[in-house]
C-alpha positions in Angstrom: 0.0 0.1 0.1 1.5 3.4 -1.1 -0.7 6.6 -0.7 -0.5 8.4 -4.2 -2.2 11.2 -5.7 -5.4 10.1 -7.9 -3.6 10.8 -11.3 -0.4 9.6 -10.7 -2.0 6.4 -9.2 -4.0 5.9 -12.4 -0.8 6.3 -14.3 1.1 3.8 -12.3 -1.6 1.0 -12.7 -2.2 1.5 -16.3 1.8 1.0 -16.5 1.1 -2.1 -14.4 2.7 -0.9 -11.2 0.1 -2.3 -8.9 -3.9 -2.1 -8.3 -6.0 0.4 -7.5 -9.7 0.7 -6.1 -12.3 3.3 -6.8 -12.2 3.6 -10.5 -15.2 3.9 -12.5 -15.3 2.5 -15.9 -14.9 4.6 -19.0 -14.1 3.9 -22.6 -10.6 5.6 -22.4 -9.8 3.9 -19.1 -11.0 0.4 -20.6 -8.4 0.8 -23.5 -5.8 0.9 -20.7 -6.9 -0.9 -17.6 -8.3 -4.1 -16.7 -11.2 -3.8 -14.5 -12.8 -6.1 -11.9 -16.4 -6.8 -11.5 -18.2 -3.6 -9.8 -17.5 -3.8 -5.9 -19.3 -0.8 -4.7 -21.6 1.9 -6.2 -21.6 5.6 -5.3 -23.9 8.4 -6.4 -23.0 11.5 -8.3 -24.7 14.8 -6.7 -24.7 18.6 -8.3 -24.0 21.4 -5.8 -25.3 24.8 -7.0 -25.5 28.2 -5.8 -28.4 28.4 -3.4 -31.8 29.1 -5.1 -30.8 27.3 -8.2 -31.3 24.0 -7.2 -34.5 23.5 -9.0 -33.2 24.4 -12.3 -31.4 21.1 -12.5 -33.5 18.0 -12.4 -31.5 15.4 -14.2 -27.8 15.0 -15.4 -28.7 16.0 -18.8 -29.6 19.5 -17.8 -25.8 20.3 -17.4 -25.4 19.9 -21.2 -23.3 22.8 -22.7 -22.7 24.1 -19.1 -19.5 24.9 -17.3 -19.0 22.3 -14.5 -16.5 22.1 -11.6 -15.1 18.6 -10.5 -12.1 17.3 -8.8 -9.0 16.5 -11.1 -8.8 12.9 -12.3 -12.9 12.6 -12.1 -14.4 10.8 -15.2 -17.7 12.9 -15.2 -17.1 14.5 -18.5 -16.2 11.3 -20.3 -19.0 9.4 -18.6 -21.5 12.2 -19.4 -20.7 12.4 -23.1 -20.4 8.6 -23.4 -23.9 8.3 -22.0 -25.1 10.4 -25.0 -26.1 13.2 -22.9 -24.3 16.1 -24.8 -20.8 17.8 -23.6 -19.9 19.7 -20.4 -17.0 22.3 -20.2 -14.9 21.0 -17.5 -13.3 23.3 -14.9 -11.1 21.0 -12.6 -10.0 21.7 -9.2 -7.6 20.0 -7.0 -10.1 18.1 -4.9 -14.1 18.3 -4.2 -13.8 21.3 -1.6 -11.8 23.3 -4.5 -14.6 22.5 -6.9 -17.2 23.8 -4.3 -15.0 26.9 -3.7 -15.2 27.6 -7.4 -19.0 27.0 -7.7 -19.7 29.3 -5.0 -17.4 31.9 -6.7 -19.7 31.5 -9.7 -16.8 30.0 -11.9 -19.3 26.9 -12.9 -22.9 26.2 -13.1 -22.5 23.3 -10.8 -19.8 21.3 -9.0 -20.2 17.5 -9.4 -19.1 15.0 -6.2 -19.5 11.5 -5.7 -20.5 10.2 -2.3 -21.4 7.0 -0.7 -24.9 8.1 -0.1 -28.2 7.7 -2.0 -30.3 10.0 0.2 -30.0 13.7 1.4 -30.4 12.7 5.0 -27.1 11.3 4.9 -25.4 14.8 4.2 -24.0 15.1 7.9 -21.5 12.0 7.2 -19.5 14.3 4.6 -17.4 17.3 6.5 -16.8 18.6 2.9 -20.6 19.4 2.8 -21.2 20.6 6.2 -20.7 24.3 5.3 -22.8 24.5 2.3 -25.1 27.1 3.3 -22.3 29.1 4.7 -20.9 29.3 1.1 -24.3 30.2 0.0 -24.3 26.8 -1.9 -27.1 23.9 -1.9 -27.1 20.4 -3.1 -29.4 19.4 -5.8 -32.1 17.3 -4.0 -32.0 14.7 -7.0 -29.2 12.3 -7.5 -27.4 13.0 -11.2 -26.0 9.3 -11.6 -24.8 6.2 -10.0 -21.0 5.3 -10.3 -19.9 1.7 -9.9 -16.4 1.5 -8.4 -14.0 -1.2 -9.5 -10.3 -2.5 -8.8 -8.2 -2.1 -11.7 -4.5 -2.6 -13.2 -3.0 -2.1 -16.5 -3.6 -4.7 -19.3 -0.7 -7.3 -19.3 0.0 -6.3 -15.6 1.6 -8.8 -13.3 -1.3 -7.8 -11.0 -3.7 -9.3 -13.6 -4.3 -12.4 -11.3 -5.2 -10.3 -8.2 -8.3 -9.0 -10.7 -9.3 -12.7 -11.3 -9.3 -13.6 -7.8 -11.3 -10.3 -6.8 -14.0 -11.2 -9.4 -14.2 -14.9 -7.8 -14.8 -13.4 -4.6 -17.1 -10.7 -5.7 -19.3 -13.0 -7.4 -19.7 -15.1 -4.5 -20.2 -12.3 -2.0 -22.2 -10.3 -4.1 -25.1 -10.4 -1.8 -23.2 -10.1 1.4 -22.0 -6.6 -0.5 -25.5 -5.5 -1.0 -26.4 -6.2 2.8 -23.4 -4.3 3.8 -24.2 -1.2 1.8 -27.9 -1.2 2.9 -26.8 -1.7 6.8 -24.5 1.5 6.3 -27.3 3.3 4.5 -29.8 2.4 7.4 -27.2 3.3 10.1 -26.6 6.8 8.5 -30.2 7.4 7.9 
């Protein structure tokens, strides 16, 4: 285990230098990486300036808009790949930076992906604790689910681990779902 910045970690695993967890599948990443079966699912939410939350009801409402997100995220590629149009990206170093840019009016919305499916779980996220102080609000409709995977480079010496992870996930899918549901119930 070696903590590594997100983008550097992606480059290292593409070169076969280990495994990484937390990546979503995109066409570009699939050309470079071998993915496990989905392990977990997170949800993408939009954060906008307070008072503007009702103007976004679905992900496609961001077509043609300038949108902020953390560097290394795949929102733009996933959005375009789903046939929803094109977002103009404005990258920040992390989610908090994307929220600061949204508050400053540099983008229509900031996208963040969290392990929550309901707004009553917001208090679990320190990054979102001060939205009202920043004159921001979360759009009350989730934008998209995001499946998360382990990944390594094609031809990597770590490919065996992806195969083993897939076998465990196949046997444990029901338990993973129960774990996610029990976490949501305890947070709500």
